[in-house]
Wavefront OBJ file of the C-alpha trace (Angstrom):
o trace
v 50.267 12.796 -5.443
v 51.187 9.160 -5.934
v 47.661 7.760 -5.962
v 47.565 7.378 -9.774
v 50.201 6.654 -12.452
v 51.421 9.898 -14.022
v 50.182 9.038 -17.538
v 46.592 8.241 -16.594
v 43.975 10.333 -18.391
v 41.313 12.287 -16.516
v 38.702 9.678 -17.452
v 40.951 6.854 -16.282
v 41.505 8.624 -12.980
v 37.770 9.130 -12.557
v 36.995 5.464 -13.096
v 39.866 4.351 -10.899
v 38.706 6.579 -8.052
v 35.113 5.508 -8.525
v 35.971 1.845 -8.134
v 38.312 2.611 -5.242
v 35.418 4.338 -3.449
v 33.212 1.321 -4.031
v 35.935 -0.969 -2.730
v 36.207 0.845 0.597
v 32.429 0.931 0.964
v 31.514 4.586 0.397
v 27.747 4.571 0.828
v 26.472 7.292 -1.472
v 23.199 5.489 -2.178
v 21.248 2.492 -0.940
v 22.536 -0.731 -2.463
v 20.265 -2.434 -4.988
v 20.285 -6.207 -5.465
v 18.478 -7.612 -8.542
v 17.311 -11.157 -9.076
v 18.981 -13.296 -11.701
v 17.764 -16.462 -13.352
v 14.546 -16.456 -11.332
v 16.223 -16.164 -7.941
v 17.499 -13.576 -5.507
v 19.606 -14.778 -2.585
v 21.174 -12.405 -0.097
v 22.161 -11.924 3.530
v 21.009 -8.993 5.649
v 22.964 -8.435 8.844
v 21.534 -6.624 11.865
v 24.079 -4.827 14.023
v 24.422 -1.927 16.428
v 26.309 1.230 15.534
v 26.720 4.840 16.637
v 25.041 7.333 14.337
v 26.770 10.705 14.402
v 25.770 13.761 12.401
v 27.507 16.954 13.489
v 25.377 19.036 11.105
v 22.292 18.394 13.218
v 24.139 17.909 16.507
v 23.264 14.260 17.027
v 25.221 11.284 18.251
v 23.144 8.265 19.135
v 23.364 4.495 19.283
v 21.080 2.830 16.759
v 20.585 -0.444 14.907
v 20.706 -1.008 11.188
v 20.963 -3.410 8.273
v 24.317 -4.158 6.601
v 25.959 -1.314 8.504
v 28.546 0.623 6.502
v 31.114 1.854 9.020
v 32.467 4.424 6.535
v 29.161 6.302 6.435
v 27.880 6.541 9.988
v 26.274 9.935 9.394
v 23.611 8.033 7.436
v 20.844 5.886 8.889
v 21.662 2.320 7.895
v 18.752 1.016 5.827
v 18.841 -2.340 4.096
v 19.424 -2.998 0.391
v 16.667 -2.616 -2.179
v 15.693 -6.051 -3.512
v 14.433 -6.060 -7.125
v 12.807 -9.181 -8.520
v 10.079 -10.407 -10.828
v 6.829 -12.303 -10.477
v 7.610 -16.009 -10.271
v 11.030 -15.485 -8.671
v 12.198 -17.097 -5.449
v 13.634 -14.613 -2.944
v 15.777 -16.009 -0.133
v 16.983 -13.747 2.664
v 19.249 -14.912 5.454
v 18.790 -12.580 8.414
v 21.890 -12.545 10.590
v 21.467 -11.058 14.072
v 24.740 -9.587 15.327
v 23.179 -7.552 18.129
v 24.652 -8.155 21.567
v 22.967 -10.600 23.884
v 21.010 -9.193 26.794
v 23.285 -8.060 29.620
v 20.645 -8.305 32.320
v 19.329 -11.354 34.122
v 15.715 -10.504 33.284
v 15.173 -9.762 29.595
v 11.777 -11.382 29.352
v 8.587 -9.789 28.124
v 6.020 -8.171 30.432
v 3.471 -10.453 32.068
v 0.796 -9.315 29.610
v 2.967 -10.149 26.585
v 2.654 -6.544 25.401
v 4.859 -3.517 25.868
v 8.421 -2.733 24.811
v 10.681 -5.760 25.259
v 12.967 -8.242 23.487
v 15.085 -5.395 22.098
v 17.859 -7.745 20.951
v 15.572 -10.209 19.149
v 14.320 -9.626 15.645
v 12.729 -11.061 12.495
v 11.611 -9.903 9.034
v 8.265 -8.841 7.558
v 7.639 -8.292 3.840
v 5.126 -5.479 3.950
v 2.547 -5.650 1.154
v 3.746 -8.725 -0.710
v 1.125 -11.370 -1.488
v 3.114 -14.294 -0.072
v 2.743 -17.061 2.495
v 2.709 -16.169 6.204
v 3.835 -19.652 7.226
v 7.055 -20.463 9.087
v 10.066 -19.889 6.860
v 8.246 -17.230 4.828
v 6.496 -14.045 6.027
v 6.044 -15.299 9.585
v 6.165 -12.315 11.950
v 5.996 -14.626 14.970
v 9.389 -16.113 14.147
v 12.447 -15.064 16.166
v 16.103 -14.653 15.271
v 18.061 -14.576 18.519
v 21.284 -12.579 19.011
v 24.203 -14.462 17.510
v 21.933 -16.570 15.316
v 20.618 -16.483 11.743
v 17.243 -17.238 10.201
v 16.378 -17.904 6.569
v 13.236 -16.546 4.937
v 12.175 -17.882 1.542
v 9.482 -16.090 -0.417
v 7.966 -17.804 -3.440
v 6.624 -14.863 -5.423
v 3.457 -15.865 -7.312
v 3.807 -15.967 -11.093
v 0.960 -13.456 -11.376
v 2.149 -11.100 -8.600
v 1.475 -7.493 -9.555
v 4.461 -5.208 -10.073
v 4.876 -2.506 -7.465
v 6.705 -0.867 -4.580
v 6.892 -2.887 -1.363
v 9.156 -2.860 1.665
v 10.451 -4.976 4.524
v 11.125 -4.240 8.167
v 11.700 -5.788 11.567
v 8.457 -7.016 13.148
v 9.251 -8.809 16.400
v 6.419 -7.987 18.798
v 7.739 -5.743 21.562
v 10.696 -4.406 19.577
v 9.039 -3.515 16.261
v 8.910 0.231 16.884
v 12.432 0.420 18.320
v 13.929 -1.485 15.398
v 11.942 0.031 12.520
v 12.348 3.557 13.904
v 16.097 2.965 14.147
v 16.143 2.368 10.402
v 15.796 -1.405 10.096
v 13.842 -1.184 6.833
v 14.412 -1.726 3.129
v 12.568 -1.789 -0.187
v 11.318 -4.666 -2.297
v 10.451 -3.832 -5.904
v 8.466 -6.280 -8.018
v 9.339 -5.385 -11.597
v 6.474 -4.615 -13.953
v 5.775 -7.173 -16.669
v 5.825 -6.079 -20.307
v 2.039 -6.370 -20.613
v 1.224 -4.860 -17.223
v 1.662 -1.108 -17.857
v 2.432 1.070 -20.908
v 6.012 1.438 -22.111
v 5.988 5.093 -21.021
v 5.851 3.806 -17.435
v 8.259 0.913 -17.984
v 10.870 3.171 -19.596
v 10.557 6.165 -17.286
v 13.549 7.481 -15.384
v 13.358 6.809 -11.659
v 14.183 8.654 -8.472
v 14.218 6.410 -5.472
v 12.818 4.425 -3.940
v 12.833 7.003 -1.164
v 12.284 6.097 2.490
v 10.839 9.253 4.055
v 11.214 8.839 7.806
v 10.203 11.104 10.655
v 12.358 10.470 13.701
v 12.007 11.756 17.238
v 15.285 10.551 18.702
v 14.420 11.411 22.289
v 11.196 9.408 21.964
v 13.155 6.532 20.467
v 15.445 6.570 23.457
v 12.376 6.581 25.703
v 11.117 3.416 24.004
v 14.484 1.799 24.604
v 14.542 2.800 28.260
v 11.257 0.918 28.787
v 12.656 -2.269 27.250
v 13.932 -4.714 29.910
v 17.624 -5.339 29.432
v 18.083 -2.683 26.761
v 21.640 -1.411 27.180
v 22.321 -0.020 23.726
v 20.109 2.893 22.678
v 18.978 3.761 26.208
v 22.548 3.819 27.540
v 23.637 6.661 25.262
v 23.455 10.108 26.866
v 25.075 12.020 24.019
v 21.885 13.198 22.301
v 22.034 16.962 21.879
v 18.566 18.422 22.243
v 16.648 15.322 21.173
v 16.549 15.931 17.419
v 13.149 15.696 15.745
v 12.969 15.764 11.992
v 12.819 14.025 8.648
v 15.347 11.779 6.961
v 15.195 10.557 3.368
v 17.140 7.379 2.653
v 18.958 8.002 5.898
v 20.040 11.565 5.094
v 18.771 15.014 6.054
v 17.365 16.985 3.100
v 19.137 15.181 0.236
v 18.880 16.325 -3.364
v 17.876 14.390 -6.487
v 18.051 15.408 -10.135
v 15.315 15.235 -12.756
v 15.710 16.204 -16.388
v 13.796 19.150 -17.820
v 10.642 18.190 -19.756
v 11.161 14.470 -19.050
v 8.911 12.192 -16.971
v 10.420 10.717 -13.832
v 8.876 8.091 -11.578
v 9.360 8.725 -7.856
v 8.736 5.802 -5.471
v 8.229 6.622 -1.778
v 7.367 5.045 1.548
v 6.521 7.024 4.675
v 7.907 5.844 8.016
v 7.106 7.045 11.533
v 6.146 5.584 14.881
v 2.978 7.596 15.439
v 2.384 10.501 13.039
v 0.921 10.791 9.532
v 2.151 12.956 6.668
v 0.714 15.313 4.059
v 3.346 15.747 1.332
v 3.491 18.301 -1.474
v 5.999 20.194 -3.644
v 6.364 23.867 -4.570
v 7.241 23.215 -8.207
v 3.754 23.880 -9.522
v 3.947 27.579 -8.607
v 7.661 28.091 -9.218
v 9.534 28.791 -12.421
v 10.151 25.075 -12.778
v 6.444 24.447 -13.593
v 6.406 20.929 -12.179
v 3.411 18.604 -12.168
v 3.013 15.225 -10.516
v 0.330 12.582 -10.877
v -0.475 9.624 -8.663
v 0.565 6.328 -10.217
v 0.235 3.753 -7.431
v -0.577 3.386 -3.752
v 0.801 0.646 -1.524
v 2.319 -1.194 -4.463
v -0.880 -1.349 -6.548
v -1.554 0.911 -9.529
v -4.583 3.164 -9.241
v -7.171 2.678 -11.968
v -7.128 4.583 -14.169
v -3.555 5.799 -13.825
v -1.985 8.287 -13.658
v -4.438 10.247 -11.529
v -4.456 13.991 -11.006
v -4.241 15.020 -7.360
v -6.961 17.551 -6.737
v -4.960 19.468 -4.143
v -1.542 18.225 -5.244
v -0.946 16.361 -1.985
v -0.108 12.844 -0.855
v -1.799 11.611 2.333
v 0.339 8.963 3.974
v 0.226 6.973 7.190
v 3.265 5.009 8.381
v 3.861 2.194 5.898
v 1.932 3.787 3.022
v 3.694 3.983 -0.312
v 2.975 6.446 -3.092
v 4.438 6.311 -6.602
v 4.118 9.492 -8.658
v 5.029 10.548 -12.187
v 6.654 13.989 -12.225
v 7.525 16.349 -15.089
v 8.993 19.867 -14.937
v 8.561 21.951 -18.094
v 9.651 25.434 -16.982
v 13.133 26.606 -16.119
v 16.098 24.928 -14.496
v 16.207 25.261 -10.731
v 15.322 23.667 -7.426
v 11.981 22.340 -6.188
v 11.334 21.533 -2.523
v 9.234 18.570 -1.410
v 7.836 19.080 2.089
v 5.546 17.677 4.732
v 3.019 20.155 6.006
v 1.426 20.737 9.362
v -2.311 20.307 9.836
v -4.764 20.506 12.677
v -4.106 17.540 14.924
v -6.924 15.047 14.765
v -5.514 13.228 17.766
v -4.772 14.024 21.351
v -1.571 12.800 22.961
v 0.540 9.972 21.635
v 1.677 6.969 23.626
v 5.190 8.413 23.606
v 3.856 11.624 25.127
v 2.180 9.857 28.002
v -1.330 9.565 26.575
v -3.256 6.328 26.166
v -5.045 5.257 23.041
v -8.434 5.688 24.663
v -11.844 4.416 23.649
v -12.810 3.863 20.058
v -9.158 4.050 19.251
v -9.044 7.038 21.551
v -6.061 9.351 21.630
v -4.159 7.783 18.780
v -0.961 9.328 17.501
v 0.575 12.749 17.215
v -0.940 14.388 14.109
v 1.266 15.994 11.440
v 4.689 17.649 11.570
v 5.900 20.217 9.041
v 9.357 20.008 7.540
v 11.396 19.918 4.359
v 11.960 16.396 3.048
v 14.211 16.668 0.009
v 14.934 18.870 -2.977
v 14.689 18.151 -6.676
v 17.062 19.941 -9.017
v 15.703 20.353 -12.531
v 18.709 19.918 -14.807
v 19.257 20.244 -18.540
v 18.468 17.152 -20.588
v 21.579 15.907 -22.374
v 19.759 13.076 -24.119
v 20.359 12.696 -27.848
v 16.598 12.538 -28.448
v 14.277 14.789 -26.446
v 10.929 13.803 -27.936
v 8.719 10.739 -27.615
v 7.028 8.867 -24.789
v 9.446 10.080 -22.104
v 8.337 13.661 -22.830
v 4.790 13.475 -24.207
v 1.634 13.632 -22.129
v 0.973 10.186 -20.648
v -2.138 8.324 -21.757
v -4.198 7.062 -18.869
v -4.488 3.304 -18.520
v -6.120 0.575 -16.511
v -3.295 -1.744 -15.432
v -3.245 -5.479 -15.885
v -4.775 -7.048 -12.775
v -4.176 -10.540 -11.395
v -7.269 -12.333 -10.125
v -6.463 -11.611 -6.473
v -6.669 -7.866 -7.267
v -9.852 -8.120 -9.345
v -10.833 -4.498 -9.910
v -14.595 -5.161 -9.818
v -14.430 -6.983 -6.477
v -16.107 -4.113 -4.626
v -19.088 -4.369 -6.999
v -19.799 -7.911 -5.773
v -20.093 -9.261 -9.341
v -22.076 -12.366 -10.151
v -19.978 -15.500 -10.167
v -18.032 -14.670 -7.036
v -18.930 -16.071 -3.623
v -21.217 -13.919 -1.485
v -18.933 -11.776 0.697
v -18.453 -12.768 4.322
v -18.918 -9.749 6.565
v -16.836 -8.866 9.587
v -16.203 -5.766 11.660
v -12.876 -4.543 12.999
v -12.801 -1.777 15.579
v -9.829 -0.236 17.310
v -11.015 0.134 20.886
v -9.771 0.833 24.374
v -8.548 -2.366 26.021
v -6.635 -2.934 29.271
v -5.511 0.676 29.442
v -4.336 0.692 25.834
v -5.521 0.089 22.307
v -7.027 -3.199 21.213
v -8.791 -4.850 18.283
v -12.466 -5.560 18.979
v -11.953 -4.935 22.705
v -9.049 -7.380 22.895
v -5.334 -6.823 23.147
v -2.887 -9.240 21.581
v -2.542 -12.401 23.661
v 0.113 -14.593 22.033
v 0.965 -16.318 18.754
v -1.317 -19.247 19.585
v -4.490 -17.282 20.371
v -6.377 -15.980 17.298
v -9.051 -13.315 17.434
v -11.120 -15.054 14.746
v -10.749 -16.983 11.494
v -11.285 -16.492 7.762
v -11.589 -19.288 5.212
v -9.605 -19.737 2.014
v -11.718 -19.315 -1.095
v -13.897 -16.589 0.414
v -14.473 -12.932 -0.343
v -14.302 -10.719 2.739
v -16.265 -7.504 3.235
v -15.134 -5.690 6.352
v -16.205 -2.539 8.100
v -13.489 -0.761 10.073
v -13.916 1.742 12.885
v -11.287 3.753 14.712
v -8.846 4.052 11.825
v -9.217 7.805 11.807
v -6.933 7.464 14.840
v -5.143 4.160 14.242
v -3.925 3.214 10.737
v -5.216 -0.230 9.777
v -2.691 -2.713 8.362
v -3.564 -6.223 7.190
v -0.916 -8.808 6.275
v -0.976 -11.179 3.270
v -3.747 -9.421 1.297
v -4.234 -5.900 0.008
v -7.802 -4.641 0.413
v -10.055 -2.583 -1.842
v -11.888 0.536 -0.673
v -15.606 1.003 -1.284
v -18.086 3.736 -0.439
v -15.418 6.454 -0.278
v -16.089 10.117 0.370
v -13.027 12.366 0.067
v -13.007 15.955 -1.167
v -9.291 15.820 -2.032
v -9.749 12.877 -4.402
v -6.733 11.066 -2.953
v -8.934 8.227 -1.655
v -11.307 6.817 -4.268
v -13.613 3.859 -4.717
v -11.681 0.892 -6.045
v -8.286 1.901 -4.650
v -6.167 -0.871 -3.142
v -4.245 -0.378 0.102
v -2.502 -2.404 2.756
v -2.501 0.508 5.244
v -5.353 2.979 5.629
v -6.031 5.799 7.987
v -8.903 8.208 7.450
v -8.057 11.917 7.600
v -10.731 14.300 8.805
v -13.623 14.355 6.326
v -12.830 10.985 4.720
v -15.298 8.115 5.011
v -14.881 4.543 3.772
v -17.831 2.181 4.046
v -16.232 -1.191 3.315
v -12.925 -2.992 2.747
v -12.951 -5.966 0.330
v -10.341 -8.664 -0.201
v -10.065 -12.278 -1.317
v -8.675 -14.979 0.938
v -6.724 -17.046 -1.532
v -3.751 -19.431 -1.768
v -2.181 -18.996 1.648
v -3.196 -20.657 4.902
v -1.687 -19.522 8.193
v -2.102 -16.366 10.228
v -3.441 -13.057 8.919
v -2.146 -10.340 11.238
v -4.233 -7.185 11.713
v -2.862 -4.259 13.689
v -2.507 -0.537 14.156
v 0.435 0.648 12.059
v 1.532 3.156 14.635
v 4.158 0.634 15.658
v 4.345 1.940 19.223
v 0.686 0.935 19.558
v 1.286 -2.458 17.960
v 4.077 -3.202 20.444
v 1.727 -2.334 23.290
v -0.950 -4.765 22.181
v -2.989 -3.124 19.401
v -2.715 -6.253 17.268
v -4.531 -9.495 16.544
v -4.465 -12.305 14.039
v -7.055 -14.341 12.170
v -6.412 -17.997 11.422
v -6.687 -18.650 7.679
v -8.377 -22.039 7.378
v -8.676 -24.378 4.427
v -6.392 -26.180 2.012
v -3.212 -24.368 0.994
v -3.473 -23.200 -2.613
v -7.261 -22.697 -2.634
v -8.313 -19.736 -4.783
v -11.585 -17.832 -5.074
v -14.004 -19.398 -7.543
v -14.990 -16.977 -10.300
v -12.122 -14.542 -9.714
v -10.682 -13.323 -13.008
v -7.630 -11.410 -14.149
v -7.906 -8.472 -16.548
v -5.650 -7.186 -19.334
v -4.055 -3.777 -19.430
v -6.033 -1.204 -21.425
v -5.162 2.337 -22.452
v -7.582 5.254 -22.463
v -7.873 8.075 -24.952
v -7.346 10.631 -22.198
v -3.895 11.948 -21.331
v -2.504 13.803 -18.360
v -3.327 17.116 -20.059
v -7.034 16.124 -20.167
v -7.378 15.559 -16.431
v -9.511 17.934 -14.422
v -8.197 19.362 -11.167
v -10.260 16.835 -9.212
v -8.574 13.926 -10.998
v -11.538 12.942 -13.180
v -11.216 12.304 -16.920
v -13.077 13.970 -19.745
v -13.548 10.608 -21.518
v -13.234 6.930 -20.690
v -12.988 5.275 -24.124
v -10.582 2.330 -23.927
v -8.398 0.383 -26.283
v -6.484 -2.736 -25.308
v -2.744 -2.404 -25.733
v 0.255 -4.704 -25.517
v 3.670 -3.199 -24.845
v 7.238 -4.392 -25.085
v 9.539 -4.099 -22.125
v 12.578 -1.884 -22.003
v 14.514 -0.629 -19.020
v 16.855 1.549 -21.056
v 15.541 4.777 -19.590
v 15.955 3.629 -15.997
v 19.335 2.041 -16.642
v 20.607 5.162 -18.401
v 19.601 7.595 -15.700
v 20.522 5.656 -12.534
v 19.187 8.590 -10.542
v 19.192 6.775 -7.226
v 21.762 8.763 -5.261
v 23.305 10.118 -8.486
v 23.741 13.699 -7.344
v 25.447 12.800 -4.082
v 27.642 10.101 -5.569
v 28.845 12.084 -8.603
v 29.377 15.151 -6.450
v 31.742 13.254 -4.157
v 33.462 11.475 -7.042
v 33.998 14.631 -9.077
v 35.252 16.682 -6.156
v 37.839 14.128 -5.102
v 38.868 13.438 -8.703
v 39.587 17.104 -9.349
v 41.857 17.020 -6.328
v 44.061 14.480 -8.134
v 44.117 16.145 -11.591
l 1 2 3 4 5 6 7 8 9 10 11 12 13 14 15 16 17 18 19 20 21 22 23 24 25 26 27 28 29 30 31 32 33 34 35 36 37 38 39 40 41 42 43 44 45 46 47 48 49 50 51 52 53 54 55 56 57 58 59 60 61 62 63 64 65 66 67 68 69 70 71 72 73 74 75 76 77 78 79 80 81 82 83 84 85 86 87 88 89 90 91 92 93 94 95 96 97 98 99 100 101 102 103 104 105 106 107 108 109 110 111 112 113 114 115 116 117 118 119 120 121 122 123 124 125 126 127 128 129 130 131 132 133 134 135 136 137 138 139 140 141 142 143 144 145 146 147 148 149 150 151 152 153 154 155 156 157 158 159 160 161 162 163 164 165 166 167 168 169 170 171 172 173 174 175 176 177 178 179 180 181 182 183 184 185 186 187 188 189 190 191 192 193 194 195 196 197 198 199 200 201 202 203 204 205 206 207 208 209 210 211 212 213 214 215 216 217 218 219 220 221 222 223 224 225 226 227 228 229 230 231 232 233 234 235 236 237 238 239 240 241 242 243 244 245 246 247 248 249 250 251 252 253 254 255 256 257 258 259 260 261 262 263 264 265 266 267 268 269 270 271 272 273 274 275 276 277 278 279 280 281 282 283 284 285 286 287 288 289 290 291 292 293 294 295 296 297 298 299 300 301 302 303 304 305 306 307 308 309 310 311 312 313 314 315 316 317 318 319 320 321 322 323 324 325 326 327 328 329 330 331 332 333 334 335 336 337 338 339 340 341 342 343 344 345 346 347 348 349 350 351 352 353 354 355 356 357 358 359 360 361 362 363 364 365 366 367 368 369 370 371 372 373 374 375 376 377 378 379 380 381 382 383 384 385 386 387 388 389 390 391 392 393 394 395 396 397 398 399 400 401 402 403 404 405 406 407 408 409 410 411 412 413 414 415 416 417 418 419 420 421 422 423 424 425 426 427 428 429 430 431 432 433 434 435 436 437 438 439 440 441 442 443 444 445 446 447 448 449 450 451 452 453 454 455 456 457 458 459 460 461 462 463 464 465 466 467 468 469 470 471 472 473 474 475 476 477 478 479 480 481 482 483 484 485 486 487 488 489 490 491 492 493 494 495 496 497 498 499 500 501 502 503 504 505 506 507 508 509 510 511 512 513 514 515 516 517 518 519 520 521 522 523 524 525 526 527 528 529 530 531 532 533 534 535 536 537 538 539 540 541 542 543 544 545 546 547 548 549 550 551 552 553 554 555 556 557 558 559 560 561 562 563 564 565 566 567 568 569 570 571 572 573 574 575 576 577 578 579 580 581 582 583 584 585 586 587 588 589 590 591 592 593 594 595 596 597 598 599 600 601 602 603 604 605 606
């Protein structure tokens, strides 16, 4: 074995092999790119590749971001971008997909349907940023062989949270996002935004939980004029249907016994929802998890007990949880469960959306997502905030996420009321009886400086997504306790038995186009989308809107009832100091896979 000098120690060999693996591009975990000096600048390249996983019998042509040719048994997601409020994030999107090989690669006459499979762009899902050209403009186009630059000026008061980005070119959104053209954006929490127990917690993730029906994906491609990549591949064995997490099938992640770990997730699918739970509560591992945030916004108060222990997610929803296992060492399984389908047939199965939102998507699909191995804690100190019960808190809120907005407090403008209904339109789904026309034809307008109070119908069948602004739920009825008054979302569907009377948000700062659409992306491609022109002077804010400081409660996680309510609500204002030592020490993202490979190959050379 001539790979290492004879006198190298075991540790030296381990480090040498580790860096050699990095040099050749071994992709054991999703790359993370942090900002520095108030800026993050990177390039994301779109290219075509052949995914091949012999373990599940699949070989298929897909598209991905920054494709790693040494790891083609992994779906090729983009890097995780970590930055802070006030930073400037610049992404150059480089389109290396092949040009169309057919004479006619234009869109259908209606402008809707699957098309433009080689064209792309970038959408920052959930960020409160400008939708104008050069920023979060989903009507921009990056042609094959060309590049486009997107610059996002993150507001200085932007709330910390879990966000994501994905391709959003109308007509190819579902094909591209379902292929894996997605990535995370994490806005780091400020020191005074959440308690130090949250700031210093170990992390698993962020985890992209994706349900993929590869035969359906190929069907989408076959309907796209000029598509000669995905649709040309006949090597699919059985049309695999199942879940991937960060591009892998049933990966494993470690958490330390008795120690709190934050798990960030996003759910991805073309037309199903998910109900996610773990078996650790009834196993020897005695695991508990509490809801921390939804769609990049902390719940208030947080953490929140989950009455039935389940997360209810539509495509695009994020859920952050705090998890602690206090029993024995061992393995916990996190799974999606089946439920009675609240919908008829999906568009991919030949059914139309129908009236009032009609048929909608395909319900829920059971399956194992990933495992968590509870391992011994080798930390020098095993007491303190990383182990103790967590005190509930109300997070610091910027003015645009004013927690009392739904109460229509005095001093704010009287809310402007509008209604959004997913309806049947031209044989498909539409918004207020209209299908998407083009980028120059708005459905309506909203004015900067206003408070909006919307009613929404049909989102028990079509998840509602609104760009630019998160919205606050009001008048909620939900036996599970997952949906509550005052929660902020940017995607909402209503499971059976859930009612939501109103959706509040402020129209502030950013003029341009506010896109509203069904977040079953197959439906969006086929016309279930609209946009509202945001009128007024750029930079206008809502008069009377106020920020609020973080405050801790006297209740802890051990005081929470099974329905998520607290036994007391006494508050004390708290200021914390920031430390990322816990997260930096653990580096759990992909740790088990990476160290497993490194150790195994190192032992070979000893």
